[in-house]
C-alpha positions in Angstrom: -3.9 -62.9 82.3 -3.0 -62.1 85.8 -5.4 -60.2 88.2 -3.2 -57.2 88.2 -3.4 -57.0 84.3 -7.1 -57.2 84.4 -7.3 -54.8 87.0 -5.3 -52.2 85.0 -7.4 -52.8 82.0 -10.8 -52.4 83.8 -9.1 -49.0 85.2 -8.1 -47.8 81.9 -11.4 -48.8 80.5 -13.2 -47.0 83.5 -11.1 -43.8 82.7 -11.8 -43.8 79.1 -15.7 -44.2 79.6 -15.5 -41.2 82.3 -13.7 -39.2 79.9 -16.3 -39.9 76.9 -19.0 -38.9 79.3 -17.6 -35.7 80.3 -17.0 -34.8 76.6 -20.4 -35.7 75.3 -22.2 -34.2 78.4 -25.0 -36.5 78.1 -27.7 -33.7 78.0 -29.8 -33.0 75.5 -32.2 -29.9 75.1 -35.6 -30.3 76.8 -38.7 -30.3 74.3 -42.1 -29.5 75.8 -44.4 -32.5 75.5 -47.8 -30.4 74.7 -50.4 -32.1 73.1 -53.9 -30.8 72.2 -56.5 -33.1 74.3 -60.3 -32.7 74.1 -62.4 -32.3 77.3 -65.8 -33.7 78.1 -68.4 -31.1 78.1 -69.1 -31.5 81.9 -65.3 -30.2 82.3 -65.6 -27.2 80.5 
């Protein structure tokens, strides 16, 4: 494969990945990470 052909394939692959990232958004809703913990008597 010539360098020009490999470069073209890489550019097309990059554009496809970019479009997939834009469509997916990549964001997930935030979930709280709350958890009950027991405090020592001195800290209460």
